[in-house]
C-alpha positions as CSV (number, residue, x, y, z in Angstrom):
1,M,8.3,2.6,19.2
2,N,9.1,6.2,18.1
3,T,6.9,8.1,19.8
4,N,7.5,11.0,17.4
5,L,5.5,9.0,14.6
6,T,1.5,8.8,14.8
7,Y,0.3,5.1,15.4
8,R,-2.9,3.6,13.9
9,N,-4.5,0.3,13.9
10,E,-4.8,-1.7,11.1
11,L,-7.2,-4.6,10.1
12,K,-7.3,-6.5,6.7
13,F,-9.7,-9.1,5.6
14,F,-10.5,-10.8,2.1
15,V,-14.1,-10.6,1.2
16,N,-15.8,-11.6,-1.6
17,Y,-18.3,-9.6,-3.7
18,H,-21.5,-10.9,-1.8
19,Q,-19.8,-9.8,1.4
20,Y,-18.5,-6.4,-0.2
21,F,-22.1,-5.3,-1.6
22,I,-23.5,-5.9,2.1
23,I,-20.8,-4.3,3.8
24,R,-20.7,-1.4,1.6
25,Q,-24.6,-0.7,1.7
26,R,-24.1,-0.6,5.4
27,L,-20.9,1.8,5.0
28,K,-22.9,4.2,2.8
29,D,-25.6,5.1,5.3
30,L,-23.0,5.7,8.2
31,M,-19.8,6.8,6.9
32,E,-18.5,9.7,4.4
33,Q,-16.5,8.8,1.3
34,D,-13.3,10.1,0.9
35,K,-13.1,13.6,-0.9
36,H,-10.3,12.3,-3.1
37,V,-12.7,10.0,-5.0
38,G,-13.9,10.5,-8.4
39,P,-17.1,9.9,-10.0
40,T,-16.9,6.4,-9.7
41,G,-16.4,6.7,-5.8
42,E,-13.0,5.7,-6.5
43,Y,-9.4,6.4,-7.4
44,H,-6.7,4.3,-8.8
45,I,-3.5,3.7,-6.6
46,R,-0.3,2.5,-8.2
47,S,3.0,1.7,-5.8
48,L,6.3,0.8,-6.7
49,Y,7.9,-0.9,-3.8
50,F,11.4,-1.2,-3.0
51,D,13.3,-4.0,-0.7
52,D,17.3,-5.0,-0.2
53,I,19.8,-7.2,-1.7
54,N,18.4,-9.7,0.9
55,N,14.4,-9.2,0.6
56,K,14.6,-8.0,4.2
57,A,10.8,-6.7,3.8
58,L,9.3,-9.7,2.0
59,H,11.2,-12.2,4.4
60,E,10.1,-10.2,7.4
61,K,6.5,-10.2,6.4
62,L,6.6,-14.0,5.2
63,G,8.5,-15.0,8.6
64,G,6.0,-13.2,10.7
65,I,8.3,-10.6,12.2
66,R,6.4,-8.3,14.4
67,D,8.4,-5.0,14.1
68,R,9.0,-4.2,10.8
69,S,9.0,-1.3,7.5
70,K,9.0,-1.0,3.7
71,Y,9.6,1.6,1.2
72,R,7.6,2.5,-1.8
73,I,6.8,5.4,-4.4
74,R,3.2,6.2,-4.9
75,I,0.9,8.1,-7.5
76,Y,-2.6,8.5,-8.0
77,N,-4.8,8.0,-10.9
78,G,-1.7,7.9,-13.4
79,Q,-0.7,11.5,-12.8
80,D,2.3,12.9,-11.8
81,N,1.1,15.8,-10.0
82,I,1.2,13.9,-6.7
83,I,4.2,11.7,-6.1
84,H,5.1,10.1,-2.5
85,F,8.0,8.4,-1.6
86,E,6.8,7.0,1.7
87,K,8.0,4.2,4.6
88,K,5.2,2.2,6.2
89,I,6.3,1.3,9.9
90,K,4.8,-1.5,11.5
91,F,5.0,-2.2,15.2
92,R,2.7,-4.7,17.1
93,D,-0.7,-4.2,15.8
94,Y,-0.1,-0.4,15.0
95,I,0.9,1.3,11.6
96,A,2.8,4.5,10.8
97,K,3.6,6.5,8.1
98,L,6.4,9.1,6.8
99,K,6.4,10.0,3.4
100,E,8.2,13.0,1.5
101,P,7.3,14.6,-1.8
102,L,8.8,13.6,-5.3
103,T,8.7,15.7,-8.1
104,R,8.7,14.2,-11.8
105,A,12.3,15.3,-12.6
106,M,13.5,13.8,-9.1
107,Y,11.5,10.7,-10.0
108,D,13.2,10.1,-13.3
109,R,16.5,11.2,-12.0
110,L,16.3,8.2,-9.2
111,M,14.8,5.8,-11.8
112,A,17.8,6.4,-14.2
113,G,20.1,5.4,-10.9
114,D,20.9,9.0,-10.2
115,Y,20.6,8.3,-6.4
116,E,22.2,11.7,-5.1
117,V,18.9,13.4,-5.7
118,L,17.7,12.3,-2.5
119,K,20.4,13.7,-0.6
120,E,20.5,16.8,-2.5
121,Q,17.1,17.5,-0.4
122,K,18.3,17.4,3.1
123,K,15.3,15.5,4.5
124,P,15.7,12.8,7.0
125,L,13.2,10.3,5.5
126,L,15.2,10.8,1.7
127,D,18.6,10.8,3.8
128,E,17.7,7.0,5.2
129,I,16.5,5.8,1.7
130,Y,19.8,7.0,-0.1
131,D,21.9,5.1,3.0
132,E,20.1,1.9,1.9
133,I,20.2,2.1,-1.5
134,K,24.1,2.8,-0.9
135,N,24.7,0.4,2.0
136,N,22.0,-2.2,1.5
137,L,21.4,-2.0,-2.3
138,L,17.9,-1.3,-1.9
139,R,16.4,-1.2,-4.9
140,P,13.0,-1.1,-7.4
141,K,11.1,-5.0,-6.9
142,V,7.6,-5.0,-8.0
143,I,4.6,-2.7,-9.1
144,V,1.7,-2.8,-7.3
145,D,-1.8,-1.5,-9.1
146,Y,-5.2,-1.2,-7.7
147,V,-8.5,0.6,-7.1
148,R,-9.7,2.2,-4.1
149,E,-13.2,2.7,-2.9
150,P,-12.6,4.6,0.4
151,Y,-15.2,5.5,3.5
152,V,-14.1,8.0,6.5
153,C,-15.7,8.6,10.0
154,E,-14.5,11.6,11.9
155,N,-15.3,9.5,15.2
156,G,-12.2,7.7,16.1
157,N,-10.6,8.9,12.8
158,V,-11.9,5.7,11.0
159,R,-11.2,4.6,7.6
160,I,-12.3,1.7,5.6
161,T,-11.3,1.1,2.3
162,F,-12.1,-1.9,-0.5
163,D,-9.3,-2.2,-2.8
164,K,-10.1,-4.3,-5.9
165,E,-8.7,-5.3,-9.1
166,L,-5.2,-6.1,-7.7
167,R,-2.8,-6.2,-10.3
168,T,1.2,-6.5,-10.8
169,G,3.6,-4.9,-13.2
170,L,5.6,-8.5,-12.9
171,H,9.2,-7.3,-14.0
172,A,8.4,-3.7,-14.7
173,V,9.3,-1.1,-12.6
174,D,8.2,2.6,-14.2
175,I,5.1,3.4,-12.9
176,F,4.3,6.0,-15.0
177,D,5.0,3.6,-18.5
178,K,2.1,4.1,-20.5
179,S,2.6,0.7,-22.1
180,L,2.5,-1.1,-18.9
181,E,-0.4,-3.3,-18.6
182,P,-0.7,-5.2,-14.9
183,I,-1.9,-8.7,-15.0
184,R,-4.0,-9.7,-11.9
185,A,-2.6,-10.6,-8.7
186,L,-5.4,-12.1,-6.9
187,D,-8.5,-14.2,-7.7
188,N,-11.2,-11.9,-9.4
189,D,-13.9,-12.6,-6.8
190,L,-11.2,-11.2,-3.9
191,I,-11.1,-7.3,-2.4
192,I,-9.0,-6.6,0.5
193,L,-10.9,-4.8,3.3
194,E,-8.9,-2.5,5.2
195,V,-9.8,-0.9,8.2
196,K,-7.9,1.7,10.2
197,Y,-8.6,4.2,13.2
198,D,-7.0,5.6,15.9
199,A,-8.1,4.5,19.5
200,Y,-11.6,3.2,18.7
201,I,-14.0,2.1,16.0
202,P,-17.6,3.6,17.1
203,A,-20.2,0.9,17.7
204,Y,-22.4,1.6,15.2
205,I,-19.4,0.8,12.4
206,K,-18.5,-2.5,14.5
207,I,-21.9,-3.8,14.1
208,A,-21.7,-2.7,10.0
209,L,-18.7,-4.7,9.7
210,Q,-19.9,-7.9,11.5
211,L,-20.6,-10.7,9.0
212,E,-20.1,-14.5,9.5
213,G,-17.2,-15.8,8.2
214,L,-15.4,-12.4,8.1
215,N,-11.8,-13.0,9.8
216,R,-8.7,-10.9,10.1
217,Q,-6.4,-12.2,7.8
218,S,-2.7,-10.9,6.6
219,A,-3.2,-9.4,3.3
220,S,-0.2,-7.6,2.0
221,K,-0.1,-6.9,-1.5
222,Y,3.6,-6.1,-1.8
223,V,3.8,-10.1,-0.9
224,I,1.1,-11.0,-2.9
225,C,2.5,-9.3,-6.1
226,R,6.0,-10.7,-5.2
227,K,4.9,-14.1,-5.3
228,H,3.1,-13.7,-8.3
229,L,6.2,-12.5,-9.9
230,K,8.0,-15.7,-8.5
231,F,5.3,-17.8,-9.8
232,N,5.4,-16.6,-12.9
233,T,9.0,-16.2,-13.5
234,W,11.3,-18.9,-15.2
235,E,13.7,-20.3,-13.5
236,D,16.2,-22.6,-14.9
237,Y,17.7,-24.9,-12.5
């Protein structure tokens, strides 16, 4: 465990729309909406996930490996003013995230195969990603696309999000492609509920989240979209 990182708890659940409406109504009286939401109380997230030649991130998740990590480029609302290259780290039941900003020019060079742009920045995370690209053939694998409705609470630094309309770009890997039409990767009636917090969740929020049949599950958007890609790929044996 890297003690220089800030680790948080992360719980994930699949909920249907009936459960979503009940929980959301409870949370609206207890938590604030994230300051970055638009008029609808949501914002759009699109991520480009990377994996190496052995699909290490995918297989470690499927194999239940406890401590693991994955890399992604993330944008918001389809805009290029905020682009981050991120590393998400899983340690036991905790998560941490490292990220470095990219400019649109850096992104374009990277997607054109000019990986030297990462070394030019002299940032530890980007140096690490460069090494993964060169030594383990880390490459873009799948686009993950969804709408997020977030709620926050200062007590416990709690963040609760409803991630809706999970879609995948299938074989596309350009997150700025205007012609991209991502397709549904999850049943229309399912929403991914994520609960993140530091040391504790206030009791009143715990009570608001208690619903019969709500069980913690593995809900990796990356894995869901990779599986959808495989199921929709013609393989000629």
